[in-house]
N, C-alpha and C positions, 0 to 999 in steps of 0.2 A: 398674295400669299406669299410671308417671308419663305427664304430657301430652308428645308428641312435640315436638321443636325446628323440625320440617318436618314440612307435609303436602302429598304430592304426589298429585294427582288429575287423571285423564282428564277430559274434556268429554262428549263425545257418549255416549249408553248408560252414562254414570256419574255425573257431576254432574248433567248436564241430563237433564231429561224429553223426552218425544217433542216434536218440533218445536222443539227448541233452548231449551225454557223451563227456566230457573234458578227454582225456587220460592223463595217467602218464608221457608219453613222452612230451606232449606239456606242461604239468603243470612246468616240470623239465627246459624246454627250457623259458617258460616265469619268471619262477624265477630267471634264470641266467642272463636274461636281467636286470631284476630289481636289481638284487646284481651288477651288471654292471654300474649302475646307469643311466638305460633308462627307462622312464616312458612308462607304456603300459596303454592304454586306449582303453576300450571298445566301439565301435561304431555299435549300434545296431537298429532294427526296433523294438525290445523288450520294455518292460515297467519297471521300474525300480524293481518290485516286483520279475520280472524273473532275473535280476543280482543279486538281494539278494541272491537266492537259488543257482545261482552258486558260489558266492562269498563264502557260506557259505561251500559248499561241497568242493572247492578247497585251500582255504585260503589266497587267491589272492583279494586283495581289493585296492581302488583306485577311479579314475574318470570312469565315462560311458557316453557317448553319448547316451541318450535313444530315442525312439519314433521318428528314423528318423531326430533327430536333435531337438525334440520339448523341450526335456530337457536334463540339465546337472546334473549328479546325483553323489554327493558324495556317495560312496558305504561303505568307511570306518564309515562315521558318519549316514550313510544312511538317507541322506537328499538331496531333491532336491533344487539345489543351482541357478537353472535358468530355466524357462518355456518361451517358446515361442509359445503363443497357437493360436489356429484357432478360428476365431470370430464366434459365432452362426449366424450372418447372412452371413458369408461367406458359412458356413458349409450348411445353409438351401439352399442358391442358388444352390450350386454343387451338392446336392442331388436332386434338383429340375430338372438341366440342365441334370443330368445322366439318370435320371428316362425317361425323354423323348428321350434322345439317345439310351438307352438300357433297355428297359422295363423290369419289373421283378425282379428289382435289392433289396438287402435287405441292410440296414444299421444299423451301430453301431457307437459308439463313445468311444474313450480309454481316458480316465481321467487321466492317468498313475498310478492310485491306482485299478481302475476297469473298466470294459465295460459294458456299457448300449446299449440293443439291441433291436430293435423291432421286430414284429412279423415275418418279411419276410427275416430275417437275421438268416439262416439257419447253419452257422458255427460254432463249440464249439472248444475252444482251451484245449488241454489235461492238466489236472491237474488244470485248473483255474475256476471250477465250482464255488468256494466260492467267486468269484470275478466277475462274470457274471450276471449281474443284468437286468432281463427283464423288457421292458416298453410295456405299452398297445398299442401304435400307433407310427408312425412315428413323429408327432408333438410331441410327449411327450420327443422325444431326444434333442430338443431345448430348454427344461426347466430346463437342470442342471445348477446348482448355481457353477459348478467349472470349471476351463479350460479345454478345449477340445484339447488334444494334437495330437490326430488323427481321424479325420473320416474315417471311412471302409466302403466301398461298395462290396458286395458278389452277385456273380451269381453261379448258379449250373450248367449252361450251357455255359457260355463264360468266354475265357481264361483271365487271367491278362493282356497280352499284349493287346489284343483287347480293354478291358476296359481302358487301359492307353489312347492307341490312341483316343478313342470315348471321354475320358475327357478332352485331351487336344484342339481336336475340338471343344468341347460344353462348356467348361468352360476355358479355358487356359488364365492364368493371374489372375484369381479369387483365385486360391489356387496353392499349388505345388504337382503334382500327382508323384507318383511312384509304385513299388511293389517290393514284397522280395520274390517271387516265391511261396506262397501261391495259392492253386488251386482257381481262379475265384475271387481273392481277391485284391482289390486295396486299396491302402492307401495313405491319403490327409492330408496335413499339411497346415499350413499357408503359403501365400508367401513369396519365397525365404528362406524358412526353408529347409534345406537338411542336410544331414551327413557333406558336405564338411563345408557350412557355418559355423554352429556350432564348428566342428573342428578346422577351420581357426581361428575363435576369440579365442577357447580356447587356442591354440598354441601363438597368438599374445599376450596374457595376459602373458603367460609364455617366452615370447620372444624366441620362437622357431619357425626358418624358416621352410617353406614346405620342402626345400630341405634338412632338417634333421629329416623328417618324412618318415617311412615306414609303407605303408599301406596294406592290405590283404582284399579281398571279394570276392563275387560271383554270386551276384544279380543286376539287373537294379538300385537298390536304394544305392548300392554300389559305383557305376561309378563316381559320383561327387567327394568322397573322394579319389578315387583310381588315379584319373586322378589331383587330387590337389596336393598331396603328392609327394615328390622329386622322391620317389621309391614305385610304387604301383605295387602289385603280384595279378593277376588272379588265383584263384584256377581251379585244371586241370577240376572239376565238374561244373563251372561257367556257367552261362545262355550263349547263342551265342552272343548276344550283348556286353556283357562284354569281352568274349575272342577276339571278334572283335575289341574293342577299346582298349586293355589293354595288349601292347606286351610281359610283362614278365609274366612268368606261375612259379606256384609251383606245386607240388602234390596236389592229392585231399584230401579233409579233412579227409575220410576215412584213408587216407595214412600220417596222421598228417603233411599236406602240408606247416602248418606255422612254425611248429617246424624245420621242413626242412631247412627253410630258416635262421630261429634264430639260430640255430646251425652253421651254414656255417658262419653267421655274426660274432657271438661271440667266434668264435674258432680260428678267423683270428685277433681278436682285440690284 
C-alpha cells in the first residue's frame, strides 16, 4: 500500500491510551507521517478546548474535526473555521421526544467552548469544571445565544446503545444521533452532521479522494468515517458494532494500535 495523503484518527480509545495519554511511540509515528508529507486530522467527539490541551502536550498541530463533525478547528491558529450547528428548535424537539421515550434523562448543550447543563444532567467531565456551567432548568438550555454544536442526553440507568435506538425511533430525521462509548451518554448533532460528512468535505476542499485516506476508530460515532475512508481500521478494543462492520483491525489503543499501522505504512514507503 502507498502511504496515504491523509490520516484521520479518533482520539479516546483510539489514538490515546487510558487517561488521555498520548504515548511517545504514537507521537513518533505521527511525526514520521507528517515529515513524509501526510496530513494528520484528528476526528473526535471532543471539543476544541480538549484538542488544545493535546496539541500543547504533544507539539502536534493541524486541523481537527471536533464535536462529531459540528466543528472544523485549526489547532495551529486555535480558531474554529467552520460550524455546523444544531438549531435550538431541533434540540428542544429532540429533548421532548426523548424524555417521553426514556423518562428520567438529563440534558446539556455543548457550544464548543463550554457545556451548559440542567439539574438532571449528572455527568461531569474530568478536568473541565471551569467550562461546565449549570442552568436552573431544562428550558434555560434553549436560551443560549451561541451555536449548539451538540445536544447531550444522559441517563444513570440506561446504556448508550438503548438511548441511540430510542432516539432513532422517536426523533429520527430531526437530528443525527450517535455515541462514543460514554456511560449512558447520547450525542446529538444537526441532521447530516457526522464525522464522515465533515471529513469528506474537508478532503474534497484539499483535492484528496477517500481512497487516499487511512482512518482509525473504535466507537459507533466513528463508523461513518471508517467506512467512508479508503482504508479504515477498527481498534482491537472497539465497540462490537464497529468490529462487526470494519474488517481491518489493529492492536488496541493501549498497545499503540495506530502507531503499529503507521510504522508499517511508512517503513515501506
